C-alpha positions as CSV (number, residue, x, y, z in Angstrom):
1,M,-32.7,-7.2,-33.2
2,T,-29.0,-6.7,-32.5
3,H,-27.7,-6.0,-29.0
4,K,-24.6,-4.0,-28.2
5,I,-21.8,-5.8,-26.5
6,R,-21.7,-4.8,-22.8
7,V,-18.3,-4.3,-21.2
8,C,-17.6,-3.8,-17.5
9,V,-14.4,-2.0,-16.7
10,L,-13.2,-2.5,-13.1
11,A,-10.8,0.3,-12.1
12,N,-10.7,3.5,-10.0
13,T,-11.1,7.0,-11.3
14,G,-8.3,8.8,-9.5
15,L,-5.7,11.0,-11.0
16,G,-3.0,8.4,-11.7
17,G,-1.8,7.2,-15.0
18,T,-3.5,3.8,-14.7
19,E,-6.9,5.5,-14.0
20,K,-6.4,7.8,-16.9
21,A,-5.7,4.9,-19.2
22,A,-8.7,3.0,-18.0
23,T,-11.1,5.9,-18.4
24,I,-9.8,6.7,-21.9
25,F,-10.2,3.0,-22.7
26,A,-13.8,3.0,-21.5
27,A,-14.7,6.1,-23.4
28,N,-13.1,4.8,-26.6
29,L,-15.1,1.5,-26.3
30,V,-18.3,3.6,-26.2
31,A,-17.2,5.5,-29.3
32,R,-16.8,2.2,-31.0
33,G,-20.3,1.1,-30.2
34,Y,-20.0,-0.8,-27.0
35,E,-22.1,-0.3,-23.9
36,V,-19.7,0.3,-21.1
37,D,-20.2,0.1,-17.3
38,Y,-17.2,1.5,-15.3
39,W,-17.1,0.3,-11.8
40,G,-14.8,2.6,-9.9
41,D,-14.7,4.8,-6.8
42,G,-16.4,7.9,-8.0
43,G,-13.2,10.0,-8.4
44,P,-12.3,13.1,-10.4
45,R,-12.3,11.3,-13.8
46,E,-15.9,10.3,-13.5
47,S,-17.3,13.4,-15.2
48,Y,-15.0,12.7,-18.2
49,M,-16.5,9.2,-18.6
50,L,-20.1,10.4,-18.1
51,S,-19.6,13.0,-20.8
52,H,-18.5,10.2,-23.1
53,G,-21.4,7.9,-22.5
54,V,-19.9,5.6,-20.0
55,R,-22.2,4.4,-17.2
56,A,-20.4,5.0,-13.9
57,L,-21.1,2.4,-11.1
58,T,-19.9,3.1,-7.6
59,G,-19.9,1.2,-4.4
60,A,-17.9,-1.4,-2.7
61,R,-16.7,-4.3,-4.9
62,S,-17.1,-7.6,-3.2
63,V,-17.7,-11.1,-4.5
64,E,-21.4,-10.7,-3.7
65,S,-21.8,-7.3,-5.3
66,L,-19.9,-8.5,-8.4
67,L,-22.0,-11.6,-8.7
68,A,-25.2,-9.5,-8.3
69,Y,-24.0,-7.1,-11.1
70,I,-23.2,-10.0,-13.4
71,E,-26.6,-11.6,-12.9
72,Q,-28.4,-8.3,-13.5
73,A,-26.4,-6.5,-16.2
74,R,-25.1,-9.7,-17.9
75,P,-21.9,-8.1,-19.3
76,H,-20.2,-10.0,-22.2
77,I,-16.7,-8.8,-21.1
78,I,-15.2,-7.9,-17.8
79,H,-11.9,-6.0,-17.9
80,Q,-10.1,-5.4,-14.7
81,H,-7.7,-2.6,-15.2
82,V,-4.8,-2.6,-12.7
83,R,-1.4,-1.0,-12.7
84,N,1.8,-2.9,-13.5
85,K,3.0,-4.9,-10.5
86,S,6.5,-3.4,-10.8
87,D,4.9,0.1,-10.2
88,R,3.4,-0.9,-6.9
89,K,5.1,0.2,-3.7
């Protein structure tokens, strides 16, 4: 039996360019055969991801909640998507 690779993308789902890139990245991973969990804030891009087979996770991200997620879901890859430091104000 083969199992799909599970990827967790940590990012938000707002309207910014970084969020747009992260949600497109997640949707394209699903299209390539990965199982993708997107841990964000439940913003306006969430419906796009759901329609592309991404599992949306919401809730506060803390060390404890991340550890519980890892123990339960056992992702193979965790990708934290953040904007470029030079873009931050």
